[in-house]
N, C-alpha and C positions, 0 to 999 in steps of 0.2 A: 236688618237695619245696619249692622256693623259693616256688611259687605258694601252697602251703598256709601258709607262714610269713607272707607279706605280706597274705593275705586272711583268715586265721583271726580270728574274733571280729567279723567284719562283720555288721551287723544284717540280719535276714531280709528286710526290705523292699528293701534294696539288692540282695540276691541275686535277689529277685523281679523287680526292674527290669532286672537284668542278663539274666535269662532271657527276659523279654518283649521287650526291645529287638530282638534278632535276628528274632523272629517278625514284628514289624511291618515290619522291614527286608525280610524275605522277601516280604511282601505288596506292598511298594512295588516291589521288583525284578520280581516276577511281572507286575505291571500294566505296568511300563515295557517289558518285553520282549514283551508281548502286543500292546500298542498298534500297533507297526509292521505286524503281521499284519493287523489290522483296517483299518489305513490302506491296505495293499496291495489288500485286497478292495474298499475304497471306490473306489480309482482304477481297478483293472482290470475291475471289474464294474459298479459304480454309475455312475461317470463315463463309462466307455466305452460302456455301454448307455443312458446318459442316463436312468437310473432314479432319479428324485428321491426316492421313498419309501425306496429302498435306501440312498441317500446320507444322508438324514435319520436313518434308524434307526441306521446305523453311526456317523454323526457324533455322535449322542446317546450311543451306547455308548462312544465314545472319551472324551467329556466325563465320563461317569460313572467310567470306568476311571481317568482322570487325577485326578479328585476323590478317589477311594479311594487312589490312589498318594500324593497330597498329604497326606491324613489319616494314612496309615501312616508316611510319612516324618517328619511333624511329631511323631507319638507316639514314634517311634524316637529322634528327636533329643532330646526332653524326657527320656525314660526313661534314655537313655544318659548324659545330662548329670548327672542326679540320682544315678545309680549311680556315676559317676566321682567326683563330689564326696563321696559316702558312702565310697567306697574310700579316697580321700585322707585324709578325716577319721579313718578307722579306722587307716590306716597311720601318720599323724602321732602319734596317740594311743599306738600300739604302740611307736613309736620313742622318744617322749618318756618313756614308762614304762621302756623299756629303759635309756635314758641315766640315769634317776634311780637305777637299780640298779647303775650303774657304780662301781667302786672308784676311788680317786685314780689308780692306775696306768692304768686304762682311759681316764680323762679325759686323762692325759698322752699316751697313745698316739694318740688321735684329735685332740685339740685343740678348743677351743671354736669357733674359726672354721670348722673343717671340719664340726663337728656342726650348726652353724647352716645351712650350705649344704645339708647332707643333709636336714635337716628342712623346708627351704623349696624351693629350686630343684630338688633331685633328686626330691622327692615330687611337685612339680608336673609334672615331666617324665613320671613314671610315671602320674600322673592323666590326662594327655593321651593317653598310650599306651593306658591301660585303656579310655578312651572310644572310641578308634579301633579297638581290638580287638573291641568288641561292636557296632561300627557299620561302619566302613570295611572291616575285615577280614572281615566277613560279606557286605557288599554287593558288594565288588569280585569275589571269586571266583564268587559266584552269578551276578552279571551277566556275567562272563567266560564261564562255562560255558553259561548259557542263551543268551546272544548268539551264541556260536559254534555251538551246536546249531541255532538258528533260521537263522543265516546259511548253514550247511552244507545245511540242508533246502531253502533257497531256491535255492542254486547251489553245489554242492560244489566245482566247479573254481575259482570265484572266491574261495572261502573258503581256498584254499591260501595266499593272501597272509598270513593270520594265522600259519600254521605256519612261515613264513619269519621273520617279525618277532619273535615271542615268544622264541625262543632267543637272538637277538641282544640283546634287552632284558635277559634274565636274566643273560647274561654281563657286560653293563655294570654292572648293579646289584651283582652279587657282587664285581666288581673295586672298585667304590666303597666297599662295606662294609669290605673287607679293608684298604684304604688309610686310610680315615677314622677307624675305631674308636680306634686309639691316639692320634690327634690330639685327639679329643673328650675322652678320658680326661685328657690333659694340660691341656686347657682347663678342666676342672673343678678341677684342682689350682690353676690360676691364680685361679679364683673363690675358693677357700679362702684363698689369700694375700691377695686383695683384701679379703675379709671380716676377716681378721686385722688388716690395716692400719687399716681403718675402726673396728673395735672398740677397738683400742688407743688410737686418737686420741680417740674419744668418751669413753672411760673416763678418760683422762688429759688432758682438754681444759684443765683448770686449770693443769697442769704445763706444757703446751705454751704457753699464754699467758704464764705467769709467766716462762718462759725465752725468750720472744719467738722461738719456733721455728715460727711459722705458715707462713712461706715454705718452710722445710725440709720440713714435713709435706705442704704442697701439692705440692712437687716429688716427694716420695716417692710420694704417691698418683698423680700423673701418670705416673710411671715404671711403677708396677704396672698402672695402667689401660691404658697403651700396650702393655705386655707381653701383657696379656689380649687386647687388640684384635688384635694380630699373630697370636696363637694361634688366635683365632676366625676370622680371615680365612683363615689357613692351612688350617683344617678346612673352612670354608664354600666356599672356591673349588673344592674337589674335589666337594663335595655338589651345587653348583649345575650341574655338568656333567650331572647327571641330567635336568634340565628341557629343555635344548636337544636332547639325544638323543631324549627322549620326543616332543618337538614334531616333530622330523625324521621319526620313525617314524609319527606320527599323520598328518601331511600327506602323507607318502609313500604310506601305505595308502589314504587317501581319493582321492588322485590316480590311483593304480593301479586302484582300484575303479571310478572314473568312466571311465577310459580303456577298460579291458577290458569293464566292464559296459555302457558306451555302445555299443561295437561289437557286443556280444551282442544288445542291443535292436535295433540297425539290421538285423542279419541274422536277426532273429526267434527268437533262441535264448533270449530273456529278455523278460519283460513290463516295461513302464514302472513299474507299481506295485511289482513285485518289486525293481527296481533302487533305487527310493526307500526301500523297507523295508531292503534290504541296506545302503545308505549309513547308515541309522539304526543298524543293528546294528554297522557299522564304528565309528561314533562312540561307541556305548555300550561296545563292547569296548575300544577304545583309551583312553577315559576311565577305564575300570576299571583298565587297566594303569597309567595315570598315577597314579591314587589308590593303587594298590599300591606304586608306586615311592616315592611320598611316605611311605607307611607304613613302607617299608624304611628310609628316611632317619630317620624318627622312632624306629624301632627301634634304630638306631645310637646316637642320643642316650640313649634310655631304657635301653639295655643298659649303658651306662656308669653311669647313675644307679642301676640295679638292683644292679650289683655293689657300689657304694659303700654302698647301704642294707643289702645282705646282710652286709657286713662288720660292721655294727652288730648285726644280729640274730644272726649266727653267732659273735660274739665270745665267747671262753671267759671266762665270768664266774664267778670263784672264789666270789663271794658266793652265787650261786644253786646252783652245783654242790655246794659243801661244806656248805651250810646247808639243803639241800633236805629231808632226812629227820631233822633233829635236833629234839629236844623243845623246846617253847616255853619251858619253865621248867627250866633246867639244874640238876643236882643239886649245889648248893653253898649254904652258909649264911653265907659271909663273902666279902669283896671285897678280899682281899689281891691284890697284883700281883707277878708274878715274871718276870724275863727270864732264860732259860737258854741260854747259849752262842749269843746272837743275833748273826747277821750279816744285813746288808741292803744290797742294791744296786738302784738304780732300773731297771737293764737286766738284772738277774739274773746278771750276770757278776761273779764273786767278786773279780776284780782291780780292779773299779770300786766295791767296797763302801764305803759311806759310814758304816756302823756295823760295828764289828768286836768280837767276843768280849765282848759285853755280858752280864754276870751281875749281877743286882740283885734284891733282895727288898724289897717295901714292905708292911708289915703293914696290916691294915684299920684305918682311923681315923687313920693317920699323916699328918703334913704333911711333904712332901718338896720341897725346892728343887732346881732344876737350873740350873747356871751353865755358861757356856762362851763362847768367842769366836764371832764370826760364822763360819758354815760348820762348826761343830762337830757339827751334826746333832741339836740339841736338839729341834726341832719334829718331825723325822723319828722320833725315839725314841718320843715320846708318841703319835704317829699310828699306831703299831703296836698300841696297846692296843685301840682300837675297830675294828681291822682296816680302817682307811682305806688302809693298805698291808699287803701280806703279807710276812712275814719270808722272807728267802732261805734262811737256815739257822737251826737252833735253834727255840725256841718261846717264846711269851708266854702266861703263865697268869693267869687271873683267877679267884680263889676256888679255886685248885688245879686248874682245868680249862683246857686249851688253848683259846685263843680260837677256833681253827678247829673246835672241838667244840661251841661255843655256837651257838644260833640267833642269827643276826646281828641281827635286830630286838630280841630280848630283851637282847642284850649292849649295844647302843647306847642302849636305853632306860635302862639303869643308869648310863650315863656322861654327865656334863655337860661339854661341850667348848667352851671359848671360844677360837676360833682367833686367830692372830696378826693376821689382817686382819679388821677389824670390819665385818660385813655385816648391814645392816638392810634390810627390804623396804618397798615401798610400802604404806601403810595407817597405822592409828593406833598409838600407843605400846602400848596394851593388846593389840592384835592381834599386834604383834611379840613381846610378852612371852609370849603364850599359845602361841607356837611350842614353848615348853618343856613346856606342859601345856594343851591346848585346853580343858580343863574347869576350869581354875584360877579361883577366885573373885577378886573385886576385892580382898579382904583379903589374899589370898596374893600378889597382884601388888604391893601396897603393902609387904608384909613383905619381899619379895625386893628391891624398889627401896631400901628403908631399909638393907638389908644391903650393897648395892652403892653406897651413898651417892648414889643417883640420885633419891630421893623429893623432895628439896627443889627441884631444878631442874625436875622434871616438874610439881610442884604450882604452880610459878611461871607455867607456861603458862596462858593464859586458859581453855583447854579441858582442862587437866590430862592425864589418861591417854587422853582421846579426841582429843588433838592429832594431826593428820595429819603424818607425817614427810616425805612426798614421796619421790621415787625415791631409794633408797639412804640415806635419812636425811640429805638435803642441808640440813635445817634445824638440824642439830646440830653441835657442835664435836667434835673427835676424842676428847677426854676424856669427853664426854657419851655418845658412841656406845659407848665401851668399857664404861662403867658400865651402860648398858642391855643390852649383850651379856652381861655378868656376871649381871645380874638375870634375863635370859631363861634362863640355865643354872640359876640357883638355883630358879626356878619349877618346874623339872623335879624338884627334890628328889632329886638323883642319889646313888648309892652311891659313885661315883668322880667327882671334880671335877678337870678339867685346865684350868689357866689358862696359855695360851701367850703370855707377855709381854703380858698383858692389862691391865696398869696402867701401861704405858710413857707414856701420854699424860696421866696425872694427877699432881698434885704429891705430895710425900712424905707430907704430912699426910692427904690423902685416901686414899692407899695404906695408911697405918697404920689408918685407920678401917675400911677394907674388910677388911683382914686380921683385925682384932679382931672384926668382925661375923661373919666366916666361922667363927671358932673357936666363937662362941656359937651361931650359927644351925645349923651342920652339925657337931656335935661327933663324930659317928660316921662321917662321910664321909671316905674316903681322898682327900687333896688333893695334887695335884702342881702346883707353881708354877714356871714358867720365867720368869726375870727377868734383866735386865741389871744392876739395882741390887742389891747385896748386902743393903741395908737391907730389901728386899722379902722376903728369905728367911732372914734371920739368926735368926729365931725358930723356924724349922722344926725338926722332930724330927731330921732330918739333911739334909745338902746333898750333891748329886752334882755333881762337877766333870767336865765333858767336854772332851776335847782331841782334835781330828782323828778324831772318831767313836769314841773309846775312853774308858772311865772312867779318869780320872787320879787321882781321890781321892774318898773319901766320909767324912762325919763331921759333927759339929756345928760351929757357927760357931767356937767356941773351939778345937776340935781341928784344924780346917782352917787356922786362923791359925798354928797351931804346926807342922803337918806338911806343908801344901801351899804350895809356892812360888808357884804360879799364883794361888791364892786370895788369898794374902797380898799379892801385887803388885796385884791388882785392888782389894783393900780399901784399900790405902795410896793408890792413885791416886784412888779415889773420895773418900776422906777429905780428901785434899789439895785436891780441887776444891771441897769444901764449906767 
């Protein structure tokens, strides 16, 4: 089942290379196991009888066989490498697409640092395993079987050496696998932690420098790196026992073969050429066992990686399960919003609910403000509308239809969401704006930027809308980023617009111009504005005051000044500051 999941969608040519690689490997092994027989004939017949023609013919035959073996091995190596890279490309593509379909709760569950490790280190581990499966895992057993048959054919008594050594090696390998697997699993968790520290540091490098915390971050990184090193050493010191045990068995077998085989040659029970061939088969068989042991060690590593990758592919994804058979165009002709007895908890345990007993109706085209202190779950509330999170109890309706009954793509296309954290991507301003609508014209981009009060500063750039923003929009101030993010949502021409504290970095005059433009540009759009400043929402049709995840009060600015103590206190404190 898991093989089908990780290989589905792989291109036909990679499947072809996967199939051809073992065939070429079979040709290489067949030649390598046949050459010692020819060599035995050359020694026991040609050299013994001093038949130069016999020696030349069989010597030439050995050269041809070796050349064919080299060609087959080279083709197998190339085909297996290409097939393995194709496998990893397909798997990374599959994993990335899967991550793109994750809800916010899925992202919270795995964490960005862990997902990065799984898409890089774990996939590379499986890529190496895949290549060895179609190469080493084919070569070693065939070589082992052919070599044992040939060695037994030459001298069955001497071949008993292998039947003593192989069970011992198998017992050692099984013991190593049982002990090491949990240690490697712990090692990959340490990799996740290391990635987390690096990611946080690089994202927040300006904060680190401004607080002069470079030494602290260096020390934190050293601690995590040392912890990872200790875990790696703890796992590897068990794995490396495999090699000396193998070497002991290899040299023990060769020594035994030389001792007992030499005595047989002395007493005429075995020919010299047969002993030379037998030693060749001993080497081939034991090298095959060594390669198999290495394959088992790699299997330990890849087994851990495989389980971590399968966790992503097997994750219960509500978006796919609940939206799989829904119509692309839901049967509704308005975009009102309603919360019915909504409860929400990040861990689905009701005693940890961050939203409780939410009942709220927002008519189509209304402008609603949401206020509340830090931690009152304002952002969480609006993230339930586009199903970035799923409600724990109750239901959220858009256009009278439960959001779980909407096709997810259709739902989110109707919603413009400006998140609390302003995120822009590498590329030009125009390319970022067209995230809202990839087919938007230049005129539509300008119109959206005018509405968000961004057109003037964009036009001031030498290249205007073709200005390259750099990674994450490093060339812009916080207020400029916010206005471009609002413009990006407006380009979408949404039926529902959610602004999550999206004007916090602009001055009050700019905030006023943006709100006035929104009323003119999107008169029929349902607008939800989360803000810290009452001035940003006081003109709304009504305002919702949240406290500790519950609705404390609703009403217009004037009604709340009269009836809500929380709202009145916030208003008075903000007026006194001004």
